[in-house]
One Martini backbone bead per residue (centre of mass of N, CA, C, O) as a GRO file, in nm:
protein
  174
    1UNK     BB    1  -2.055   3.944  -1.367
    2UNK     BB    2  -2.131   3.869  -1.067
    3UNK     BB    3  -2.021   3.803  -0.758
    4UNK     BB    4  -2.222   3.572  -0.698
    5UNK     BB    5  -2.172   3.417  -0.960
    6UNK     BB    6  -1.870   3.373  -0.917
    7UNK     BB    7  -1.898   3.213  -0.651
    8UNK     BB    8  -2.069   2.984  -0.768
    9UNK     BB    9  -1.863   2.891  -0.982
   10UNK     BB   10  -1.638   2.826  -0.782
   11UNK     BB   11  -1.796   2.613  -0.621
   12UNK     BB   12  -1.848   2.422  -0.861
   13UNK     BB   13  -1.550   2.373  -0.926
   14UNK     BB   14  -1.468   2.250  -0.652
   15UNK     BB   15  -1.669   2.018  -0.664
   16UNK     BB   16  -1.565   1.887  -0.924
   17UNK     BB   17  -1.279   1.832  -0.816
   18UNK     BB   18  -1.365   1.656  -0.569
   19UNK     BB   19  -1.511   1.437  -0.755
   20UNK     BB   20  -1.247   1.350  -0.922
   21UNK     BB   21  -1.067   1.202  -0.717
   22UNK     BB   22  -1.201   0.919  -0.699
   23UNK     BB   23  -1.168   0.860  -1.002
   24UNK     BB   24  -0.860   0.878  -1.010
   25UNK     BB   25  -0.807   0.651  -0.806
   26UNK     BB   26  -0.944   0.426  -0.968
   27UNK     BB   27  -0.768   0.441  -1.221
   28UNK     BB   28  -0.488   0.402  -1.047
   29UNK     BB   29  -0.527   0.221  -0.793
   30UNK     BB   30  -0.546   0.455  -0.558
   31UNK     BB   31  -0.542   0.503  -0.224
   32UNK     BB   32  -0.650   0.650   0.088
   33UNK     BB   33  -0.531   0.754   0.423
   34UNK     BB   34  -0.621   0.804   0.783
   35UNK     BB   35  -0.483   0.893   1.108
   36UNK     BB   36  -0.624   1.016   1.443
   37UNK     BB   37  -0.559   0.967   1.773
   38UNK     BB   38  -0.674   1.273   1.865
   39UNK     BB   39  -0.944   1.223   1.771
   40UNK     BB   40  -1.277   1.122   1.790
   41UNK     BB   41  -1.155   0.832   1.652
   42UNK     BB   42  -0.862   0.688   1.739
   43UNK     BB   43  -0.896   0.392   1.586
   44UNK     BB   44  -0.968   0.508   1.318
   45UNK     BB   45  -0.984   0.477   0.974
   46UNK     BB   46  -0.949   0.675   0.689
   47UNK     BB   47  -1.113   0.602   0.383
   48UNK     BB   48  -1.125   0.566   0.069
   49UNK     BB   49  -1.304   0.422  -0.170
   50UNK     BB   50  -1.059   0.271  -0.296
   51UNK     BB   51  -0.963   0.132  -0.041
   52UNK     BB   52  -1.209  -0.036   0.004
   53UNK     BB   53  -1.195  -0.184  -0.267
   54UNK     BB   54  -0.910  -0.311  -0.235
   55UNK     BB   55  -1.016  -0.466   0.045
   56UNK     BB   56  -1.326  -0.555   0.028
   57UNK     BB   57  -1.492  -0.311   0.164
   58UNK     BB   58  -1.742  -0.144   0.262
   59UNK     BB   59  -1.840   0.159   0.236
   60UNK     BB   60  -1.814   0.305   0.569
   61UNK     BB   61  -1.665   0.118   0.727
   62UNK     BB   62  -1.533   0.057   1.018
   63UNK     BB   63  -1.174   0.103   1.060
   64UNK     BB   64  -0.894  -0.052   1.189
   65UNK     BB   65  -0.585  -0.162   1.233
   66UNK     BB   66  -0.678  -0.452   1.298
   67UNK     BB   67  -0.849  -0.485   1.042
   68UNK     BB   68  -0.626  -0.442   0.844
   69UNK     BB   69  -0.434  -0.671   0.947
   70UNK     BB   70  -0.644  -0.902   0.888
   71UNK     BB   71  -0.610  -0.860   0.564
   72UNK     BB   72  -0.339  -0.949   0.585
   73UNK     BB   73  -0.126  -1.165   0.513
   74UNK     BB   74   0.008  -1.374   0.743
   75UNK     BB   75   0.311  -1.362   0.617
   76UNK     BB   76   0.303  -1.017   0.630
   77UNK     BB   77   0.241  -0.892   0.911
   78UNK     BB   78   0.520  -0.857   1.043
   79UNK     BB   79   0.630  -0.661   0.824
   80UNK     BB   80   0.416  -0.442   0.860
   81UNK     BB   81   0.464  -0.387   1.159
   82UNK     BB   82   0.764  -0.316   1.128
   83UNK     BB   83   0.719  -0.072   0.941
   84UNK     BB   84   0.548   0.091   1.141
   85UNK     BB   85   0.754   0.098   1.375
   86UNK     BB   86   0.974   0.238   1.209
   87UNK     BB   87   0.805   0.492   1.150
   88UNK     BB   88   0.780   0.567   1.457
   89UNK     BB   89   1.114   0.617   1.440
   90UNK     BB   90   1.135   0.798   1.144
   91UNK     BB   91   1.079   0.626   0.912
   92UNK     BB   92   0.977   0.525   0.628
   93UNK     BB   93   0.664   0.427   0.484
   94UNK     BB   94   0.721   0.111   0.314
   95UNK     BB   95   0.503  -0.149   0.179
   96UNK     BB   96   0.463  -0.485   0.084
   97UNK     BB   97   0.151  -0.675   0.033
   98UNK     BB   98  -0.085  -0.913   0.099
   99UNK     BB   99  -0.411  -1.012  -0.017
  100UNK     BB  100  -0.743  -1.159   0.025
  101UNK     BB  101  -0.998  -1.185  -0.236
  102UNK     BB  102  -1.196  -1.421  -0.319
  103UNK     BB  103  -0.920  -1.611  -0.352
  104UNK     BB  104  -0.742  -1.359  -0.426
  105UNK     BB  105  -0.425  -1.245  -0.484
  106UNK     BB  106  -0.294  -0.936  -0.369
  107UNK     BB  107  -0.094  -0.646  -0.430
  108UNK     BB  108   0.041  -0.401  -0.201
  109UNK     BB  109   0.127  -0.052  -0.169
  110UNK     BB  110   0.266   0.136   0.102
  111UNK     BB  111   0.241   0.482   0.211
  112UNK     BB  112   0.381   0.726   0.455
  113UNK     BB  113   0.306   1.000   0.681
  114UNK     BB  114   0.427   1.124   0.990
  115UNK     BB  115   0.303   1.293   1.290
  116UNK     BB  116   0.519   1.392   1.558
  117UNK     BB  117   0.643   1.429   1.850
  118UNK     BB  118   0.922   1.423   2.051
  119UNK     BB  119   0.790   1.157   2.208
  120UNK     BB  120   0.613   0.997   1.967
  121UNK     BB  121   0.342   1.118   1.930
  122UNK     BB  122   0.065   1.064   1.738
  123UNK     BB  123  -0.127   1.272   1.535
  124UNK     BB  124  -0.066   1.172   1.229
  125UNK     BB  125  -0.159   0.986   0.926
  126UNK     BB  126  -0.067   0.951   0.581
  127UNK     BB  127  -0.180   0.758   0.286
  128UNK     BB  128  -0.108   0.496   0.053
  129UNK     BB  129  -0.271   0.263  -0.182
  130UNK     BB  130  -0.148   0.011  -0.415
  131UNK     BB  131  -0.197  -0.177  -0.692
  132UNK     BB  132   0.077  -0.432  -0.778
  133UNK     BB  133   0.012  -0.703  -0.921
  134UNK     BB  134   0.114  -0.675  -1.215
  135UNK     BB  135   0.407  -0.615  -1.144
  136UNK     BB  136   0.462  -0.881  -0.991
  137UNK     BB  137   0.402  -1.066  -1.231
  138UNK     BB  138   0.618  -0.950  -1.418
  139UNK     BB  139   0.860  -1.006  -1.237
  140UNK     BB  140   0.821  -1.315  -1.241
  141UNK     BB  141   0.856  -1.352  -1.547
  142UNK     BB  142   1.139  -1.231  -1.568
  143UNK     BB  143   1.279  -1.424  -1.374
  144UNK     BB  144   1.213  -1.679  -1.531
  145UNK     BB  145   1.364  -1.594  -1.792
  146UNK     BB  146   1.649  -1.557  -1.649
  147UNK     BB  147   1.654  -1.870  -1.484
  148UNK     BB  148   1.492  -2.022  -1.721
  149UNK     BB  149   1.419  -2.247  -1.946
  150UNK     BB  150   1.179  -2.228  -2.189
  151UNK     BB  151   1.159  -2.535  -2.269
  152UNK     BB  152   1.227  -2.701  -1.983
  153UNK     BB  153   1.218  -2.528  -1.704
  154UNK     BB  154   1.508  -2.516  -1.619
  155UNK     BB  155   1.772  -2.429  -1.474
  156UNK     BB  156   2.023  -2.209  -1.535
  157UNK     BB  157   2.328  -2.059  -1.519
  158UNK     BB  158   2.232  -1.807  -1.370
  159UNK     BB  159   2.108  -1.956  -1.135
  160UNK     BB  160   2.360  -2.105  -1.046
  161UNK     BB  161   2.535  -1.855  -0.987
  162UNK     BB  162   2.349  -1.719  -0.777
  163UNK     BB  163   2.340  -1.957  -0.581
  164UNK     BB  164   2.645  -1.975  -0.533
  165UNK     BB  165   2.687  -1.690  -0.420
  166UNK     BB  166   2.494  -1.718  -0.177
  167UNK     BB  167   2.632  -1.969  -0.046
  168UNK     BB  168   2.913  -1.844  -0.012
  169UNK     BB  169   2.827  -1.603   0.163
  170UNK     BB  170   2.706  -1.775   0.390
  171UNK     BB  171   2.965  -1.935   0.456
  172UNK     BB  172   3.141  -1.683   0.529
  173UNK     BB  173   2.949  -1.577   0.765
  174UNK     BB  174   2.999  -1.848   0.955
   0.00000   0.00000   0.00000
């Protein structure tokens, strides 16, 4: 095999691996994103195809942080913004939130790593977003089985004990 042929085969292999990444993200229902405030479009988020799909936005649409936040369920926006601001202070960015697409509520988990200078100026952030809707539904079913009678669907003793513990702790704190 000639050197040119070897280089061509290596390039084809790299191309095949790069094309496999979007398929792997779709299978896992995990998207990725990047923001680079010092880059050519400081407001724009770079999203993978899977991230666009998860948010129900056409691939290639220009998306900003404000656009992203508008997709977050109104009851979760404050928590998402607080998680981002905490990450800007050096803490890990990990947050679960809801979005609504075509009348269906979905749960997403986001994680990110930020690169900042000593003054806190953000150079870039990279992150992942994963659909965790099925896990949240399973957690809800498990909680219901733990705290409610399967036949009557009324709260059981475990629910009563947990509620009593919480109320006693709250009363002691006041």
